[in-house]
C-alpha positions in Angstrom: 81.6 120.8 59.0 84.2 123.4 59.9 87.1 123.7 62.4 87.1 127.3 63.6 90.3 128.3 65.6 90.9 131.5 67.5 94.4 132.2 69.1 96.5 135.2 70.4 99.2 134.8 68.0 99.1 133.7 64.3 101.6 130.8 64.7 99.2 129.0 67.3 96.5 128.9 64.2 99.0 126.3 62.3 97.3 123.2 62.1 99.3 120.7 60.1 98.1 118.7 57.5 98.5 115.4 59.5 96.4 117.0 62.5 93.8 118.1 59.8 93.7 114.5 58.5 93.4 112.6 61.6 90.4 115.2 62.5 88.8 114.3 59.2 89.0 111.0 59.8 87.7 111.2 63.3 84.6 112.8 62.0 84.1 110.1 59.0 84.8 107.4 61.5 82.3 108.7 63.8 79.7 109.4 61.0 80.0 105.7 59.7 79.6 104.3 63.2 76.3 106.0 63.8 75.0 106.0 60.2 73.5 109.5 60.0 74.2 112.9 61.4 71.7 114.5 63.6 72.6 118.1 62.6 72.4 120.5 59.6 76.1 121.6 60.0 78.7 121.2 62.7 81.4 123.6 63.9 84.5 122.9 66.2 84.8 126.1 68.0 88.4 126.1 69.2 90.3 128.5 71.5 94.1 128.1 71.3 95.0 130.5 74.1 96.6 130.6 77.7 94.4 133.3 78.5 91.2 131.3 79.1 90.8 128.2 81.4 91.9 125.2 79.5 89.1 123.1 81.0 88.0 120.8 78.3 85.0 121.0 76.1 81.2 121.7 75.9 78.6 120.1 73.7 75.9 122.1 71.8 73.3 121.4 69.3 75.4 121.7 66.3 78.8 122.8 67.7 81.4 122.2 70.4 83.6 124.4 72.4 87.0 123.2 73.0 89.7 125.1 75.0 93.3 124.3 74.4 96.8 125.5 75.5 98.2 127.9 73.3 101.0 125.6 71.6 98.3 122.6 71.2 98.8 122.4 67.3 102.4 123.2 67.5 103.4 120.7 70.2 100.8 118.0 69.9 103.0 115.4 71.5 102.6 117.1 74.9 98.8 116.9 74.5 97.7 113.4 73.9 95.0 113.1 76.3 93.5 116.1 75.1 93.7 114.8 71.5 91.8 111.7 72.7 89.3 113.2 74.9 88.0 116.5 73.5 87.7 116.3 69.6 86.0 112.8 69.5 84.5 113.0 72.8 82.8 116.3 72.1 81.5 115.2 68.5 80.1 112.0 69.8 77.9 113.9 72.3 76.0 115.3 69.2 74.5 111.8 69.2 74.7 110.8 72.7 73.7 113.9 74.9 72.3 116.1 72.4 70.0 114.3 69.9 69.3 111.4 72.1 69.5 111.9 76.0 68.6 110.2 79.2 64.9 110.7 79.8 65.3 112.5 83.2 67.5 115.0 81.6 64.9 115.7 78.9 62.5 118.7 80.4 59.8 120.9 78.6 61.3 124.2 79.8 64.2 125.9 82.0 61.7 126.1 84.9 61.8 122.1 85.2 64.8 121.0 87.1 66.7 118.1 85.3 66.9 114.4 86.9 70.3 113.6 86.2 70.3 109.7 85.2 72.5 107.2 83.1 75.2 109.6 83.0 77.6 106.4 82.8 76.0 106.1 79.2 75.8 110.0 78.4 79.4 110.6 79.6 80.9 107.0 80.2 80.0 105.4 76.9 80.9 108.8 74.9 84.3 108.5 76.8 85.1 104.6 75.6 83.7 105.3 72.1 85.7 108.7 71.8 89.0 106.9 72.7 88.4 104.0 70.3 87.8 106.5 67.7 90.7 108.6 68.5 92.9 105.5 68.2 91.5 104.2 64.9 91.9 108.1 63.4 95.4 108.4 64.7 95.0 111.0 66.9 96.3 109.0 69.5 98.6 105.6 69.5 97.2 102.1 70.8 100.0 102.5 73.5 98.4 105.9 74.4 95.0 104.5 74.5 95.8 101.7 76.8 97.7 104.2 79.2 94.5 106.2 79.3 92.6 103.3 80.2 95.3 102.4 82.6 94.9 105.7 84.6 90.9 105.1 85.0 91.4 101.4 85.9 94.2 102.1 88.6 92.0 105.1 89.9 88.8 102.6 90.0 90.5 100.0 91.5 91.7 102.2 94.5 88.5 103.8 95.2 87.4 103.4 98.8 84.6 105.4 98.2 83.0 102.6 96.8 82.1 101.1 100.0 79.3 103.8 100.6 78.6 105.1 97.3 77.9 103.2 93.8 78.5 104.0 90.3 74.5 104.5 89.9 74.8 107.0 92.7 77.2 109.2 91.1 74.5 110.3 88.6 73.3 112.6 91.5 76.7 114.5 91.7 76.0 117.3 89.4 72.9 118.3 91.3 74.7 118.8 94.6 78.3 119.1 93.8 78.5 121.6 91.0 80.9 124.4 91.7 82.1 122.7 95.1 85.7 122.1 96.0 86.3 118.3 96.5 89.1 117.6 99.1 88.8 113.8 99.3 87.7 112.9 95.6 88.7 109.2 96.1 86.4 108.7 99.1 83.7 111.2 97.7 83.7 109.4 94.2 82.9 112.6 92.4 81.4 112.2 89.0 82.9 108.8 88.6 80.9 108.0 85.7 83.7 109.7 83.5 86.3 107.1 84.5 84.6 103.9 85.7 81.9 104.5 83.1 84.3 103.8 80.2 85.5 100.5 82.0 81.9 99.4 82.4 81.3 99.8 78.6 85.0 98.3 77.9 83.5 95.0 79.4 80.0 95.3 77.6 82.1 95.3 74.4 84.2 92.4 75.3 80.7 90.3 76.3 79.2 91.5 73.0 82.4 90.1 71.2 82.3 86.8 73.2 78.6 86.3 72.6 78.8 87.0 68.8 82.1 85.2 68.3 83.6 88.5 67.3 81.1 89.6 64.7 79.7 92.3 66.7 81.0 95.0 68.9 79.9 98.0 70.8 79.9 99.8 67.8 77.0 97.8 66.5 75.3 98.5 69.8 75.9 102.4 69.2 74.2 102.4 65.7 71.5 100.7 66.7 70.8 102.7 69.9 71.3 106.0 68.4 69.4 105.5 65.4 68.0 108.4 63.3 65.1 110.3 65.0 61.8 111.1 63.5 62.6 114.5 62.5 65.7 116.6 62.3 67.1 118.1 65.6 64.5 116.2 67.5 65.7 115.0 71.0 65.1 111.3 71.7 64.8 110.3 75.4 66.5 107.0 76.2 65.8 104.8 79.4 67.5 101.8 81.2 64.9 99.7 79.5 65.6 100.8 76.1 69.2 100.2 76.5 69.0 96.8 77.7 66.5 96.0 75.0 68.8 97.3 72.2 71.8 95.4 73.7 69.6 92.2 73.5 68.9 92.8 69.8 72.7 92.9 69.3 73.7 90.0 71.5 70.9 88.3 73.3 71.9 88.1 77.1 71.0 88.7 80.6 72.0 92.3 80.4 69.5 93.9 82.9 71.3 91.9 85.8 74.7 92.3 84.3 74.6 95.9 84.3 72.7 96.4 87.6 75.5 94.4 89.4 78.1 96.7 88.3 76.1 99.8 88.8 75.2 99.1 92.2 78.5 97.2 93.3 80.2 98.3 96.5 83.6 96.5 95.5 85.8 96.7 92.5 85.6 92.8 91.4 83.5 93.4 88.5 85.8 96.0 87.4 88.5 93.6 87.4 86.6 91.2 85.5 85.9 93.6 82.7 89.5 94.7 82.5 90.4 91.1 82.2 87.7 90.0 79.8 88.5 92.9 77.5 92.3 91.4 77.2 94.1 93.4 79.7 95.7 93.1 83.1 96.5 96.3 85.2 100.0 96.5 86.1 102.2 98.9 88.0 105.7 99.9 86.6 108.5 102.2 88.1 108.0 104.4 85.1 105.2 106.5 83.9 103.4 105.9 80.6 103.6 108.8 78.1 100.0 109.9 79.0 100.5 109.8 82.8 103.8 111.8 82.4 102.2 114.4 80.2 99.2 114.9 82.7 102.2 115.2 85.4 103.7 117.8 83.7 100.5 119.8 82.7 99.6 119.9 86.3 103.1 120.5 87.7 103.0 117.1 90.0 104.2 113.9 90.7 101.5 111.4 90.9 102.5 109.2 93.7 99.0 107.9 94.3 99.8 104.3 93.9 102.9 104.4 96.2 103.1 106.8 99.0 99.6 107.9 98.1 99.8 111.4 97.2 100.2 114.0 94.4 102.9 116.5 95.0 103.5 119.9 93.3 106.9 120.9 92.5 107.2 123.3 95.3 106.4 120.4 97.8 102.6 121.3 98.4 100.4 118.3 98.5 97.7 118.4 95.8 96.0 115.5 96.9 96.3 112.4 99.6 94.8 109.1 98.9 92.1 108.1 101.4 93.6 105.5 103.8 96.9 105.0 102.0 100.5 105.4 103.7 100.7 109.2 103.3 97.0 109.7 104.7 97.9 107.1 107.5 101.0 109.0 108.6 98.8 112.1 109.2 99.2 114.1 106.0 96.5 116.1 104.2 96.2 118.4 101.1 97.8 121.7 101.6 100.6 120.4 103.7 104.1 121.3 102.3 107.2 119.0 102.4 110.3 120.7 103.1 112.6 118.0 103.7 112.7 114.0 102.7 114.9 112.0 105.3 116.5 115.4 106.2 117.6 116.5 102.8 115.9 119.5 101.3 113.0 118.7 99.3 113.0 118.3 95.7 110.4 116.0 93.2 113.7 114.2 92.4 114.8 113.9 95.9 111.4 112.4 96.9 111.3 110.2 93.8 114.8 108.8 94.3 114.0 108.3 98.0 110.7 106.2 97.2 112.5 104.3 94.2 115.3 103.1 96.7 112.6 101.0 98.3 114.4 101.0 101.7 113.0 98.8 104.5 112.2 101.8 106.6 110.0 104.8 107.2 110.3 107.8 104.9 110.7 110.7 107.3 109.2 113.9 105.7 109.6 117.4 107.4 106.2 119.4 106.5 104.7 122.6 107.3 101.1 122.1 108.1 98.2 124.5 107.4 98.7 126.0 111.0 102.0 127.1 110.1 103.5 124.4 112.5 106.6 122.2 111.4 106.0 118.3 111.6 108.0 115.3 111.3 105.9 112.4 109.8 107.0 109.0 109.2 105.4 107.1 106.0 105.3 103.2 106.4 106.2 102.6 102.7 109.0 100.6 101.0 107.4 98.8 97.7 109.0 101.5 95.5 107.7 103.7 92.7 104.2 102.6 91.2 102.6 103.9 88.1 99.7 102.1 86.4 99.7 100.5 82.7 97.7 98.0 81.0 99.5 94.9 79.8 98.1 92.9 77.1 97.1 89.2 77.9 97.2 88.1 74.0 
């Protein structure tokens, strides 16, 4: 097991003893969860540079590629989300995705198209297990674990595209959406198996614990489902029937109907049930959680998705607009640029303060549309700032 890091400057190669210990513990806990390793050796191939896109990670047979900002190891407090989602996530893919894979994605040669199926297992289960391992290893705190799940829960609780597209349907997204820009992601539901998938499995974990009086968890299922293959480096295809059969060996239950109801749902009722059964309540505060603040800083935006319904860059350009939200209903679209807030020159602080004031009147925004024309738009909103968080019910 090796950590291979390349960087533009020697100082960016400095990995602290605490960081190394958390990564070692991540590997140890993952190996213990599955009970075997499906590779001969493993390398984390890490770049710490701002010259390459910091676009996450990719899993391979006996390694993973992880792209990080140059100062990731020097300033880990800025990158909680990356710590949680990259190292454990890509490592768990050695089991879920590489040695074991949805049957539709196992093809005999490169000329046979893959049929993307069960990505809510391939990515969704991997994401939740990765978050749990990251919390246990010390890569992230329990507070940040809840903050990350809160972002997913809020996003999926306000998904208007659910009306026409189920979670099961999002399996098809890589086939026709790869490389395409998505303007209205909350309506198009692009690759929602990454964010709704973990919440589905959060509910499965709660159900297993309930059925076994707390004696078994999702990790017992993972060990059983991703059992060692018949030979080293083999690929074991799995199906929905395999999955429900294994769940029944861990905790007998009507798992088929339980999962199908969630996979084919067109409302968020099951999602809310699963979050509650896991011991949490989705709430909204006037202040961002640590992980949301980090994401905002990394993207150079303020995330007002759950107040006026938009994400706004520092220069006033709208990165995104929530479908059927207050900004949307006022006529705002991505790409517009805000120049004034109630007649005052735009800044993120000015906009934030105006929303926080929660005045019982329209918020008037002066914007420059994509045609270069100035418009005055009134947003009907007075509920103040709202940022997602998870509150423990215990």
